[in-house]
C-alpha positions as CSV (number, residue, x, y, z in Angstrom):
1,M,-47.7,30.6,-3.6
2,T,-44.8,31.0,-1.2
3,F,-41.9,33.0,-2.5
4,S,-38.4,33.2,-1.1
5,P,-37.1,36.4,0.5
6,L,-35.1,37.1,-2.6
7,E,-38.2,36.7,-4.8
8,Q,-40.3,38.8,-2.5
9,S,-37.7,41.6,-2.7
10,V,-37.7,41.3,-6.5
11,L,-41.5,41.5,-6.6
12,A,-41.5,44.5,-4.4
13,E,-39.5,46.3,-7.1
14,I,-41.1,45.0,-10.3
15,R,-44.9,45.1,-9.4
16,P,-46.5,47.9,-11.2
17,T,-47.8,50.6,-8.8
18,K,-51.5,51.4,-8.5
19,E,-50.7,54.9,-9.7
20,E,-49.0,53.9,-13.0
21,L,-51.8,51.3,-13.7
22,D,-54.4,53.9,-13.1
23,R,-52.7,56.4,-15.4
24,M,-52.5,53.8,-18.2
25,Y,-56.1,52.6,-17.7
26,A,-57.3,56.2,-17.7
27,L,-55.5,56.9,-21.0
28,A,-56.8,53.6,-22.5
29,D,-60.4,54.5,-21.4
30,R,-60.1,57.8,-23.2
31,L,-58.8,56.2,-26.4
32,I,-61.4,53.5,-26.4
33,A,-64.1,56.1,-25.9
34,D,-62.8,58.0,-28.9
35,I,-62.8,54.8,-31.0
36,R,-66.4,54.0,-30.0
37,G,-67.4,57.6,-30.5
38,S,-66.4,57.4,-34.1
39,G,-69.1,54.9,-34.8
40,K,-66.7,53.0,-37.0
41,A,-65.2,50.4,-34.6
42,D,-65.1,49.1,-31.0
43,G,-62.1,49.6,-28.8
44,M,-60.2,47.2,-26.5
45,M,-57.1,47.4,-24.4
46,V,-55.0,44.3,-24.8
47,G,-51.5,43.0,-23.7
48,S,-49.8,42.8,-20.4
49,V,-51.1,46.1,-19.1
50,A,-54.7,44.9,-19.6
51,R,-53.9,41.7,-17.8
52,K,-51.8,43.4,-15.0
53,T,-48.8,41.3,-15.9
54,C,-46.7,44.3,-16.9
55,V,-43.5,45.0,-15.0
56,H,-43.1,48.3,-13.2
57,G,-41.8,50.9,-15.6
58,D,-43.3,49.3,-18.7
59,R,-44.6,52.1,-20.9
60,D,-46.3,50.1,-23.7
61,L,-50.0,50.4,-24.2
62,D,-51.8,48.4,-26.9
63,V,-55.3,49.6,-27.9
64,F,-57.1,47.6,-30.6
65,M,-59.7,49.1,-33.0
66,L,-62.1,46.2,-33.8
67,F,-63.9,46.6,-37.1
68,D,-66.8,44.6,-38.7
69,P,-65.4,41.4,-40.3
70,A,-67.5,42.2,-43.4
71,L,-65.2,45.1,-44.2
72,P,-62.8,44.3,-47.1
73,R,-59.1,44.0,-46.1
74,E,-58.0,47.1,-48.0
75,D,-60.8,49.1,-46.4
76,L,-59.7,47.9,-43.0
77,E,-56.2,49.2,-43.6
78,R,-57.4,52.5,-45.0
79,E,-60.2,53.2,-42.5
80,G,-58.2,51.8,-39.6
81,L,-55.2,54.1,-40.3
82,A,-57.5,57.1,-40.9
83,L,-59.2,56.5,-37.5
84,A,-56.0,56.0,-35.7
85,W,-54.5,59.2,-37.1
86,S,-57.6,61.2,-36.3
87,I,-57.5,60.0,-32.6
88,A,-53.7,60.2,-32.1
89,H,-53.7,63.8,-33.4
90,Q,-55.9,64.8,-30.6
91,Y,-53.2,63.9,-28.1
92,T,-49.8,64.2,-29.7
93,D,-47.7,65.1,-32.7
94,I,-45.3,62.3,-32.1
95,I,-46.8,59.7,-34.4
96,R,-45.2,56.9,-36.5
97,E,-46.8,54.7,-39.1
98,K,-45.6,51.2,-38.8
99,Y,-46.1,48.0,-40.8
100,A,-46.5,44.4,-39.7
101,E,-49.1,42.2,-41.5
102,H,-50.9,45.5,-42.1
103,P,-50.3,49.1,-41.1
104,Y,-50.8,50.5,-37.6
105,L,-49.9,53.6,-35.7
106,N,-47.5,54.1,-32.9
107,A,-47.8,57.3,-30.8
108,T,-46.1,58.8,-27.8
109,I,-49.0,60.0,-25.5
110,D,-48.4,61.3,-21.9
111,G,-45.1,59.5,-21.8
112,F,-46.6,56.2,-22.9
113,D,-45.7,54.2,-26.1
114,V,-49.2,53.6,-27.6
115,D,-50.0,51.3,-30.5
116,L,-53.3,51.8,-32.2
117,V,-54.0,48.7,-34.1
118,P,-56.9,47.9,-36.5
119,C,-58.2,44.4,-36.5
120,Y,-61.4,42.4,-37.2
121,Q,-63.9,41.7,-34.4
122,V,-64.4,38.0,-35.2
123,K,-66.5,35.7,-33.1
124,E,-64.1,32.8,-33.0
125,A,-60.3,32.7,-33.1
126,T,-60.5,30.2,-35.9
127,D,-62.3,32.9,-38.0
128,I,-59.4,35.3,-37.9
129,Q,-58.5,37.2,-41.1
130,S,-55.2,38.5,-39.9
131,A,-52.8,37.5,-37.1
132,V,-53.7,40.5,-34.9
133,D,-57.4,39.3,-34.8
134,R,-56.2,36.6,-32.4
135,T,-55.0,39.0,-29.7
136,P,-58.3,39.9,-28.2
137,F,-58.9,36.2,-27.6
138,H,-55.5,35.9,-25.9
139,N,-56.5,38.8,-23.7
140,R,-59.8,37.1,-22.6
141,Y,-58.2,33.7,-22.1
142,I,-55.3,35.0,-19.8
143,S,-57.4,37.6,-17.9
144,S,-60.0,35.0,-16.9
145,R,-57.3,32.6,-15.5
146,I,-54.2,34.5,-14.4
147,G,-55.5,36.0,-11.1
148,D,-53.6,33.9,-8.5
149,F,-50.5,33.7,-10.7
150,T,-49.8,37.4,-11.5
151,D,-46.8,37.5,-9.3
152,D,-45.4,34.3,-10.8
153,V,-45.7,35.8,-14.3
154,L,-43.9,39.0,-13.1
155,L,-41.1,36.9,-11.7
156,L,-40.8,34.8,-14.8
157,K,-40.8,37.9,-17.1
158,Q,-38.0,39.5,-15.0
159,F,-36.1,36.1,-15.0
160,V,-36.1,35.8,-18.8
161,K,-35.4,39.5,-19.3
162,A,-32.4,39.3,-17.1
163,G,-31.3,36.1,-18.8
164,G,-31.5,37.7,-22.2
165,V,-34.1,35.3,-23.5
166,Y,-37.2,37.5,-23.3
167,G,-38.9,38.7,-26.5
168,S,-40.4,37.1,-29.5
169,D,-38.8,39.6,-31.9
170,Q,-36.6,38.3,-34.6
171,M,-33.4,39.7,-33.1
172,T,-34.0,37.9,-29.7
173,E,-35.8,34.7,-30.8
174,G,-36.9,34.2,-27.3
175,F,-40.0,34.0,-25.0
176,A,-43.0,36.3,-25.6
177,G,-45.0,37.7,-22.7
178,Y,-48.0,35.6,-23.7
179,L,-45.9,32.5,-23.7
180,C,-44.6,33.3,-20.2
181,E,-48.2,33.6,-19.0
182,L,-49.2,30.3,-20.6
183,L,-46.2,28.4,-19.1
184,V,-47.0,29.7,-15.6
185,L,-50.6,28.7,-16.0
186,H,-49.8,25.3,-17.3
187,H,-47.3,24.4,-14.6
188,G,-49.1,26.1,-11.8
189,G,-46.5,28.8,-10.8
190,F,-43.0,30.1,-11.2
191,H,-41.3,27.4,-9.1
192,N,-43.1,24.5,-10.7
193,L,-42.2,25.8,-14.2
194,L,-38.5,26.1,-13.4
195,K,-38.4,22.6,-11.9
196,A,-40.1,21.2,-15.1
197,A,-38.0,23.3,-17.5
198,A,-34.8,22.2,-15.9
199,G,-35.4,18.8,-17.4
200,W,-36.6,19.9,-20.8
201,K,-35.0,19.0,-24.1
202,P,-35.5,20.4,-27.6
203,G,-38.7,18.9,-28.9
204,M,-40.8,19.7,-25.8
205,F,-44.6,19.7,-26.6
206,I,-47.2,21.4,-24.5
207,D,-50.9,21.5,-25.4
208,I,-52.9,23.1,-22.5
209,E,-56.3,22.6,-24.1
210,Q,-55.4,19.2,-25.7
211,H,-56.7,20.4,-29.1
212,A,-53.6,20.5,-31.4
213,A,-54.7,20.4,-35.0
214,K,-51.3,20.2,-36.7
215,W,-47.8,19.1,-36.2
216,F,-44.9,21.5,-35.5
217,D,-41.2,20.8,-35.5
218,E,-39.8,23.9,-33.6
219,P,-37.6,23.3,-30.6
220,L,-40.4,24.2,-28.2
221,V,-44.1,23.7,-29.1
222,V,-46.8,25.3,-27.0
223,I,-50.2,25.1,-28.8
224,D,-52.2,28.3,-28.6
225,P,-55.2,27.6,-26.3
226,V,-57.3,29.8,-28.6
227,D,-56.0,28.5,-32.0
228,P,-55.2,24.8,-32.4
229,C,-53.2,25.5,-35.5
230,R,-50.7,27.9,-34.0
231,N,-47.5,27.3,-32.0
232,V,-47.1,30.2,-29.5
233,S,-43.4,29.4,-29.0
234,A,-42.5,29.4,-32.8
235,S,-40.2,32.3,-32.2
236,V,-38.0,30.4,-29.6
237,S,-34.8,29.3,-31.2
238,D,-32.9,26.2,-30.2
239,T,-30.2,28.3,-28.6
240,K,-32.6,30.4,-26.6
241,L,-34.5,27.3,-25.4
242,L,-31.2,25.8,-24.2
243,E,-30.2,29.0,-22.5
244,F,-33.5,29.1,-20.7
245,I,-33.0,25.5,-19.5
246,E,-29.5,26.4,-18.3
247,L,-30.9,29.4,-16.4
248,C,-33.5,27.2,-14.7
249,Q,-31.0,24.6,-13.7
250,G,-28.6,27.3,-12.4
251,Y,-31.3,29.1,-10.4
252,L,-32.6,25.9,-8.7
253,K,-29.0,25.0,-7.8
254,S,-27.9,28.4,-6.5
255,P,-30.3,31.3,-6.7
256,S,-29.0,34.9,-6.7
257,K,-30.2,38.4,-7.5
258,W,-28.3,38.2,-10.9
259,F,-31.0,35.9,-12.2
260,F,-33.4,38.8,-12.0
261,Y,-31.1,41.8,-12.6
262,R,-28.9,41.3,-15.7
263,P,-25.2,42.0,-15.0
264,P,-24.3,45.2,-16.9
265,I,-22.8,44.8,-20.3
266,C,-19.1,45.5,-20.2
267,I,-18.7,48.0,-23.0
268,L,-15.2,47.8,-24.3
269,T,-13.1,50.8,-25.1
270,E,-11.5,51.2,-28.5
271,E,-8.2,50.4,-27.0
272,E,-9.5,47.1,-25.4
273,V,-11.1,46.1,-28.7
274,S,-7.8,46.8,-30.5
275,A,-6.0,44.6,-27.9
276,L,-8.5,41.8,-28.3
277,L,-8.4,41.8,-32.0
278,K,-4.6,41.6,-31.9
279,G,-4.8,38.8,-29.3
280,R,-7.3,36.7,-31.3
281,E,-5.1,37.0,-34.4
282,S,-8.2,36.5,-36.6
283,A,-9.7,38.8,-39.1
284,F,-12.8,41.0,-38.6
285,L,-14.9,42.5,-41.3
286,A,-18.2,44.3,-41.1
287,I,-20.7,45.6,-43.6
288,T,-22.8,48.6,-42.5
289,L,-25.9,49.8,-44.4
290,K,-28.8,52.0,-44.0
291,T,-31.6,50.2,-42.1
292,P,-34.6,49.6,-44.4
293,P,-37.6,51.6,-43.3
294,Y,-39.7,48.6,-41.9
295,I,-40.3,47.2,-38.5
296,E,-37.8,44.9,-36.8
297,D,-39.8,41.7,-37.5
298,I,-39.5,42.4,-41.2
299,V,-35.9,43.7,-41.3
300,V,-34.1,41.3,-38.9
301,P,-35.0,38.1,-40.8
302,Q,-33.7,39.7,-44.0
303,L,-30.5,40.7,-42.2
304,R,-30.1,37.1,-41.0
305,K,-30.8,35.7,-44.4
306,S,-28.3,38.2,-45.9
307,L,-25.7,37.2,-43.2
308,H,-26.0,33.5,-44.0
309,T,-25.8,34.0,-47.8
310,L,-22.7,36.2,-47.4
311,V,-21.1,33.6,-45.1
312,D,-21.7,31.0,-47.9
313,L,-20.2,33.4,-50.4
314,L,-17.0,33.7,-48.3
315,K,-16.8,30.0,-47.9
316,R,-17.2,29.4,-51.6
317,H,-14.1,31.6,-52.1
318,E,-12.3,29.6,-49.4
319,F,-12.4,32.1,-46.6
320,V,-13.0,30.3,-43.3
321,V,-15.7,32.0,-41.2
322,I,-15.3,31.5,-37.5
323,R,-18.4,33.4,-36.4
324,A,-20.8,35.9,-37.8
325,D,-23.7,37.9,-36.4
326,T,-25.9,40.9,-37.3
327,W,-27.5,43.8,-35.5
328,M,-30.1,46.4,-36.3
329,L,-30.1,50.0,-35.1
330,E,-32.9,52.5,-36.0
331,D,-30.8,54.2,-38.7
332,R,-28.1,51.6,-39.6
333,S,-27.5,47.9,-39.5
334,M,-24.3,45.8,-39.4
335,L,-23.3,42.4,-40.7
336,L,-20.2,41.3,-38.7
337,F,-17.8,38.5,-39.7
338,E,-14.8,36.9,-38.0
339,L,-12.6,35.0,-40.4
340,L,-9.6,32.7,-39.8
341,V,-7.7,34.9,-42.2
342,D,-8.7,37.7,-44.6
343,T,-5.9,37.2,-47.1
344,L,-5.5,34.0,-49.2
345,P,-2.6,32.9,-51.5
346,A,-2.8,33.8,-55.2
347,V,-3.2,30.1,-56.2
348,R,-6.5,28.2,-55.9
349,F,-7.5,24.7,-57.1
350,H,-10.3,24.5,-59.6
351,A,-11.9,21.0,-59.9
352,G,-12.9,19.7,-63.3
353,P,-14.9,16.6,-64.4
354,P,-14.2,13.0,-63.3
355,V,-11.5,11.3,-65.3
356,T,-14.1,8.6,-66.3
357,A,-16.3,11.3,-67.9
358,H,-14.3,11.0,-71.1
359,V,-16.0,13.6,-73.3
360,N,-16.0,16.4,-70.6
361,A,-12.6,15.4,-69.4
362,A,-11.2,15.8,-72.9
363,K,-12.8,19.3,-73.2
364,F,-11.4,20.3,-69.9
365,I,-7.8,19.3,-70.9
366,D,-8.2,21.0,-74.3
367,K,-9.3,24.2,-72.5
368,Y,-6.3,24.4,-70.1
369,I,-3.5,22.4,-71.8
370,H,-2.0,25.4,-73.5
371,S,-3.3,28.1,-71.1
372,D,-0.9,30.7,-69.9
373,I,-3.0,31.7,-66.9
374,I,-2.7,28.5,-64.9
375,F,-0.1,27.7,-62.3
376,A,-0.2,24.0,-62.8
377,G,-2.4,21.2,-64.4
378,P,-4.4,19.7,-65.6
379,F,-3.7,16.9,-63.2
380,I,-5.8,14.2,-61.4
381,R,-6.9,14.6,-57.8
382,D,-9.5,12.6,-56.0
383,G,-10.7,11.0,-59.3
384,R,-11.1,14.4,-61.1
385,Y,-9.0,16.5,-63.4
386,G,-8.2,19.9,-62.0
387,V,-6.0,22.9,-62.4
388,E,-4.4,25.5,-60.2
389,L,-5.6,29.0,-61.2
390,P,-5.0,32.5,-60.0
391,R,-7.5,33.5,-57.3
392,R,-9.9,36.3,-58.3
393,Y,-10.3,37.7,-54.8
394,R,-7.4,37.3,-52.5
395,Q,-8.8,39.8,-49.9
396,A,-12.1,39.1,-48.2
397,S,-12.8,42.8,-48.1
398,D,-12.5,42.9,-51.9
399,L,-15.0,40.1,-52.3
400,L,-17.5,41.7,-49.9
401,S,-17.1,45.1,-51.7
402,S,-17.7,43.5,-55.1
403,N,-20.9,43.0,-57.2
404,E,-20.6,39.3,-56.2
405,V,-22.7,40.1,-53.1
406,F,-25.7,41.0,-55.3
407,G,-25.6,37.6,-57.0
408,T,-26.4,36.0,-53.6
409,A,-29.8,35.6,-51.9
410,L,-29.8,38.8,-50.0
411,G,-33.0,39.8,-48.2
412,K,-35.2,42.0,-50.6
413,H,-35.1,45.2,-48.5
414,V,-31.5,44.7,-47.5
415,K,-30.4,44.3,-51.1
416,H,-32.3,47.5,-52.0
417,S,-30.6,49.4,-49.2
418,M,-27.1,48.0,-50.1
419,K,-27.6,49.0,-53.7
420,E,-28.0,52.5,-52.6
421,E,-24.9,52.3,-50.4
422,F,-22.9,50.0,-48.1
423,V,-19.5,50.2,-46.5
424,V,-17.1,47.4,-45.8
425,H,-15.0,47.9,-42.6
426,S,-11.9,45.9,-41.7
427,G,-10.3,45.3,-38.3
428,L,-10.7,48.1,-35.8
429,E,-12.7,50.0,-38.4
430,C,-15.6,47.7,-37.4
431,W,-15.8,49.6,-34.1
432,Q,-18.5,51.9,-35.4
433,P,-20.5,54.3,-33.3
434,G,-23.7,52.8,-32.0
435,F,-22.5,49.2,-32.4
436,E,-20.3,49.2,-29.3
437,P,-22.6,47.0,-27.2
438,F,-23.1,44.6,-30.0
439,I,-19.4,44.2,-30.8
440,S,-18.5,44.1,-27.1
441,E,-20.9,41.2,-26.5
442,F,-19.6,39.5,-29.7
443,L,-16.0,39.6,-28.4
444,Q,-17.0,38.5,-24.8
445,K,-19.6,35.9,-25.8
446,S,-20.7,33.7,-23.0
447,S,-23.9,31.8,-22.0
448,P,-26.4,33.5,-19.6
449,L,-25.5,31.3,-16.7
450,V,-21.7,31.8,-17.2
451,R,-22.4,35.6,-17.2
452,I,-24.3,35.3,-14.0
453,R,-21.7,33.2,-12.2
454,R,-19.0,35.7,-13.2
455,A,-21.1,38.6,-11.8
456,E,-21.6,36.6,-8.5
457,A,-17.8,36.1,-8.3
458,R,-17.2,39.8,-8.8
459,T,-19.6,40.9,-6.1
460,S,-18.9,38.2,-3.5
């Protein structure tokens, strides 16, 4: 494959060195030997390091502990964790227990971020008992085919990282490393993929092995070559897919280094944020809470669910939401809302039954005809009786501070955290330590290609 001078210079910087690969392989070999030496499981290095498709500087090492499939699930979790703890303790005291579909360990060893993951050693991918059982099959599939396309994968990974669409985590909703590898294989290289993707539309369907066993309705469907019932690209949101298409079109038209090196985020100062808020003349509110003690893939969907249900709550009380977003830090999380206004008039319209629903209409009139709490009514509007009542929450901050929030469909762990404590911030108070990049990007929102073109203009 022929790469342009720009791409060759990028590859020279992002290829992992022999030294760093040797260090990671040596550590993996020691860990695998320890696993096998226990007599309880086999060991296997998986992921981009194992396939040599990791980018220079990556410090993530995934080592799987493969147990007998006959072992009951609860025993796998107990024995897997016990084995992982015993091995990790030989190398480090920096160990964290994490939870996905089942528990695993994360440890910092010799400067590397190591995951020790228990799984079942099944013979076929269709026999998996948990999602992680599939990973060894992914490893074998890619390793046996990727040889000539390693550089193409590296370029694609750097391309999507710089574009802000890399990562299958719930916060990003973008392209996983395994998906990048499959797309390069399917299209025969980085350039061919970009040319094809420039013409994609949501609803794109790719089935490399021609063995799809079910229908998917996600924006991008790439059937897993080792599992006909799985869409590898299920994490890719409609927005991230369109941003990737935009990036491909932009690069083919006018390539530049900014497609591989993301322009630095312009972190606003408090004074700049204050000026922007005044200039927008909208209302900003934020809820901060303690981040629930679970992995990002569990917490972020619950934050998004909570964000959406609180947007609905605001709308039901007639507060117009312009935009809203959420962000998770290790210790705290934020739900951010931009409203058209944060204060409403005292009066609100309350709709009653249709005039033609005689029984209910009569009850409605009887209820309010002598009421001393109404401003006006009952009267007929759009075929219904209605009255004008005093508004319960005139301030959006009062609504979000009330127990009304707990009557909504908050995420389970988010609700638990908020019941312990949450704080509502208004205006410049939303500018909380740790959330500066999140709020800066929110206030300067632009598509990836627009961000690149602006960077090109600044440096030309």
